[in-house]
C-alpha positions in Angstrom: 46.7 -5.5 65.5 46.0 -5.2 61.9 44.9 -1.8 60.6 43.6 -0.9 57.2 43.8 2.6 55.8 41.3 3.3 53.0 42.4 6.1 50.6 41.0 7.3 47.3 44.0 6.3 45.3 47.8 5.7 45.4 48.6 9.2 44.2 49.8 12.5 45.5 47.4 14.1 47.9 47.3 15.5 51.5 45.0 12.7 52.9 47.0 10.0 51.2 50.2 11.5 52.6 48.7 11.4 56.2 47.6 7.8 55.8 51.1 6.9 54.5 52.8 8.6 57.4 50.7 6.6 59.9 51.3 3.3 58.1 55.0 3.9 57.9 55.3 4.6 61.6 56.2 0.9 62.2 54.5 1.0 65.7 55.3 -2.1 67.6 52.6 -4.8 67.4 50.8 -3.0 64.4 50.5 -4.4 60.9 49.4 -1.8 58.3 47.7 -2.2 55.0 46.7 0.6 52.6 43.7 0.1 50.3 42.8 2.3 47.4 39.2 2.8 46.2 40.2 4.0 42.6 43.3 2.7 40.8 46.0 5.5 40.8 47.9 5.9 37.7 49.9 9.0 38.0 53.8 9.3 37.7 53.8 9.4 41.5 51.9 6.1 42.0 54.8 3.6 41.6 57.0 5.7 43.9 54.2 5.9 46.5 53.7 2.2 46.5 57.4 1.4 46.6 57.8 3.8 49.5 55.0 2.0 51.5 56.2 -1.5 50.6 59.7 -0.6 51.7 58.3 0.3 55.1 56.6 -3.0 55.3 53.2 -1.8 54.4 51.0 -4.1 52.2 49.3 -2.2 49.3 45.9 -3.3 47.9 45.3 -2.0 44.3 41.8 -1.2 43.1 40.1 -2.8 40.1 38.3 0.5 39.3 40.2 2.9 37.1 40.8 6.4 38.4 38.7 8.7 36.2 39.0 12.1 37.8 37.2 14.5 35.4 33.8 14.0 37.0 33.0 13.2 40.6 30.3 10.7 39.4 33.1 8.1 38.7 34.3 8.4 42.3 30.8 7.6 43.5 30.6 4.6 41.1 33.9 3.4 42.4 32.7 3.7 46.0 29.6 1.7 45.1 31.5 -1.1 43.4 34.3 -1.3 46.0 32.4 -3.5 48.5 32.9 -6.6 46.4 36.7 -6.0 46.4 36.6 -5.1 50.1 34.7 -8.3 50.9 37.6 -10.4 49.5 40.2 -8.3 51.3 38.2 -8.6 54.6 37.9 -12.4 54.4 41.6 -12.8 53.5 43.1 -10.5 56.1 40.5 -9.9 58.9 41.5 -6.4 59.9 41.0 -5.2 63.5 40.7 -1.5 62.6 39.5 0.3 59.4 40.6 3.9 59.1 39.1 6.0 56.2 40.4 9.2 54.8 38.2 11.6 52.7 34.7 11.3 51.2 35.2 8.5 48.6 36.6 6.0 51.1 34.0 7.2 53.6 31.2 6.4 51.2 32.8 3.1 50.1 32.9 1.9 53.7 29.3 3.1 54.4 28.1 1.1 51.4 30.0 -2.0 52.5 28.4 -1.7 55.9 25.0 -1.8 54.3 25.7 -4.8 52.2 27.8 -6.8 54.6 27.1 -5.5 58.2 28.2 -8.8 59.8 31.8 -8.2 58.5 32.2 -5.1 60.7 30.9 -6.4 64.0 34.3 -6.9 65.5 36.1 -4.1 63.6 36.8 -0.7 65.1 36.1 2.1 62.6 38.1 5.3 62.6 37.4 8.2 60.2 39.7 11.3 59.8 37.9 14.4 58.6 40.4 16.3 56.5 38.2 19.1 54.9 35.9 21.8 56.1 33.6 21.1 53.2 31.9 17.7 52.9 29.4 16.2 50.4 29.0 19.3 48.3 25.6 19.0 46.4 24.9 15.6 48.0 22.7 16.3 51.1 21.1 12.9 51.2 24.4 11.1 50.9 25.8 13.4 53.7 22.9 12.4 56.0 23.4 8.7 55.5 27.2 8.6 55.7 27.5 11.0 58.7 24.8 9.2 60.6 26.8 6.0 60.2 30.1 7.5 61.4 28.6 9.3 64.3 26.8 6.3 65.5 30.2 4.5 65.7 31.9 7.5 67.4 34.5 7.2 64.7 35.1 10.9 63.7 38.4 12.7 64.2 39.2 16.2 63.0 42.6 17.5 62.0 42.2 21.1 63.1 40.0 23.6 64.9 38.5 24.8 61.7 37.6 21.3 60.5 36.1 20.5 63.9 34.1 23.7 64.1 32.8 23.4 60.5 31.7 19.8 61.2 30.0 20.7 64.5 28.1 23.5 62.8 26.8 21.3 60.0 26.3 17.9 61.6 25.9 18.7 65.3 28.8 16.7 66.6 32.2 18.1 68.0 34.8 15.5 67.1 38.1 15.3 68.9 41.2 16.8 67.2 44.4 14.9 66.3 46.7 17.2 64.4 48.6 15.8 61.4 52.0 14.6 62.5 55.1 16.2 60.9 58.4 14.5 60.8 61.4 16.3 62.3 63.5 18.1 59.8 67.1 19.3 60.5 67.2 23.0 60.2 70.1 24.6 58.1 71.8 27.9 58.9 70.6 30.3 56.2 73.9 32.2 56.1 75.9 29.0 55.7 73.8 27.5 53.0 75.2 27.2 49.5 73.4 27.3 46.2 74.1 24.5 43.6 76.6 26.9 42.0 78.6 27.0 45.3 77.7 30.6 46.0 76.7 31.2 49.7 73.2 32.6 50.2 74.7 35.2 52.5 76.6 36.6 49.4 73.4 36.7 47.5 71.6 38.4 50.3 74.4 41.0 50.6 74.4 41.6 46.9 70.6 42.2 47.0 71.1 44.7 49.8 73.8 46.5 48.0 71.7 46.7 44.8 68.7 47.9 46.8 70.8 50.6 48.5 72.2 51.8 45.1 68.8 52.0 43.6 67.4 53.9 46.5 70.3 56.4 46.4 70.1 56.8 42.6 66.3 57.4 42.8 66.9 60.0 45.6 69.5 61.9 43.5 67.2 62.0 40.6 64.4 63.4 42.7 66.5 66.0 44.4 68.6 67.2 41.5 68.1 70.8 40.3 65.8 70.9 37.1 67.5 72.3 34.1 65.8 75.1 32.1 65.8 75.1 28.4 
């Protein structure tokens, strides 16, 4: 099964990180692609792409530059994306398309309006990452949310996201919490700083300093005042 994850850009971000974690899972029988809507250009971008490619994930760069000082450019990128997406769809024929955040959501909606026949055999999944959606864009919200609800595509990442969506759009999406990789825990009192000093020594020193300061303050407050 070939799954496409649509993200805003190859750059540092919570939704992008979630998409990367899923794509890097290397689930048996799954082929993952990650597609950006706007061309990431931060210092993190090449590291992000290298990480994905090392895990066997194919990355599809955008033609549209990432101009982040105004939301209008994100909307323009979403409107221009369908032409790029058409080529990718014809070349790779995905079985699943999974969108993350508003710009990819809008991009896929526009694509569905221009080329509806391309999505007839494709399963659509949409992760809702935020409690606030489509700020200042009520008409866009109505169009896009109607599209995703009709496909039963919505997934929330938390109780607050689910409740916020249900209150505004009248649907209660299921929750799939973001996965977190296991991290080996280190004993605090056996951990050393880069200078080789054990944190337990630092902690004890802080305790001693705090005790000294407390005692010193107490002595000053209880000492007999001197008369001139």
